Every structure is written in C-alpha cells, then in structure tokens.
N, C-alpha and C positions, 0 to 999 in steps of 0.2 A: 437563547437556545440556538445552538448551531446544528443545522441538518446537513448530513453527508449522504451522498448517493454514489455508490461504486458501480462500475461497469467494466467490461472487457474480459471477464473470465471465460473459461471454456475448456474444451478438450484439445490437447496438443500432444504431438509425439515427442519422445525424448530428443533433446537437441534443438527443439523448436523454440519459438519466441511468442510472447504475449505482452500486450501493454494494458495495464489496468489504469483506470481513471477514477478520480474522486472529486466530484463537484461539491462545493460548499455553498451554503446559503448566506454566508457573510463574507466580508472582504478579509483579505489576509492581514490587514492592518491590525485587526483585533485578535489574531491568532498568534500564539507564541511558538507552537510546534505542531507539525503534522507528521503523521507516521502511517506506515503499513505494518500490520500484524497478520499472523496466520495461525490457524488452529487445525491440526490434522486430527483425524478420528482417534480418540483415546489419549490425546496429548493435550498439554496445556497450551494456551495461547502464547505466542512468542513474538518478539519484535523482529521485523524483517529489515526495515529501514526507516529513518527519521530525518526530517529536514526542519531547520529553524527559520525564523523570520529573516535572519541575515544570510541564509543559504548554507549554513553548516550542515553537513550530513554525517550520519553514521549508519553502519550496516552490521547485520549479523555475520559472523565469520563464514557461515555456510553459504552466503550469497555474494560475498565480496568478489568483485571482478565479473559477476554475471548479471547482477541487478543494478539498476540506476533509478534513484528517486529524483524527481524534478518537479518544478511548479510553473504554472503560467499565471502570473499575477493578474493579468487583464481578464482572465477567465475564472479566477478564483478556483483553480483546479490543480490538483496534484496528480502526478503520474508515477507509475512504477513500471519501468521497462524491464522485462524479464527475458534474458537470453540463455541459451544453453540449458534449457530446463531439464530437470531430472525427475524421475518418479518420486523421489523424496520431497519434491516441491509441492506435491499434491496436498491441497488443504483448502479451507475456506479462508479467504483473504479479507481483512477488515481495515478500513480507513479510520483513522482517529484524528481529532483536532483538540488542542488544548488552548484555552484562553484563561483569563484571570478568574473565571467562574468555575472552571472544571474541565473535564475531558469528555468528549462526545464521540460516539461510534456510529459508523454506518451499519447497514444490515448485512454486509458481506457479499462477496462474489466467489463462486467456486472455481477452482483451478484444478484440472485433472491432467496429469502427465502420464500417458500410457500409450503403448504401441498396440 
C-alpha cells in the first residue's frame, strides 16, 4: 500500500504561482507512474500532468507551458510547479501513484485562483 501526502495548495491571485508537493511512503523504484489530477466543482477528475520512472512527462493541453511536473528521487517526492495561474485552474488537486498492484491516491489539496 502506497501512501501519498499532498501539500502546497492555497489561495493565489490570477497570474501567480504555487508549488504542490506529493510525498510518498515508498521508494520510486516500485512506482511506475506518478501524476497530478484535479477536480473542479461539478466536473470530472482530469489528468493535469504525469511522470514515469524514466522521467517522461505529459501534460493536459490546458496547462502546457505553465505547469511543470518533476520529482526528487532522494526525497520520494513529486512536485507540480504551477505558474501563470488562471481562475479555471481552481480545483482540488490529487496526487496519484501507480505500481504493479494498482493506483493510489492522496487526499487532495485545494487550489483557489481568485482576485
């Protein structure tokens, strides 16, 4: 069982930045993919960004050029750097990790972009 703990959410003005962190209870060696998803009120959960064990990344079109996913292997932590935030980025953000046994989720962290 992989446990994930997100942090870094909050309230930010449009155009601002936030960095989300996701700490895992296991080493990256056992994880195939880690990702960030988000769910806005009344909408389905959607993929924001994903990173594989070899460092390959992919992003939702809506965040390309603004968000960057990265990882710190020594800390078993994945980050999501979010720049040029827009009100449409307001959502609960969830970290996920997939290994050979399944996909695990964190409890989420709230991001609100508002003036």
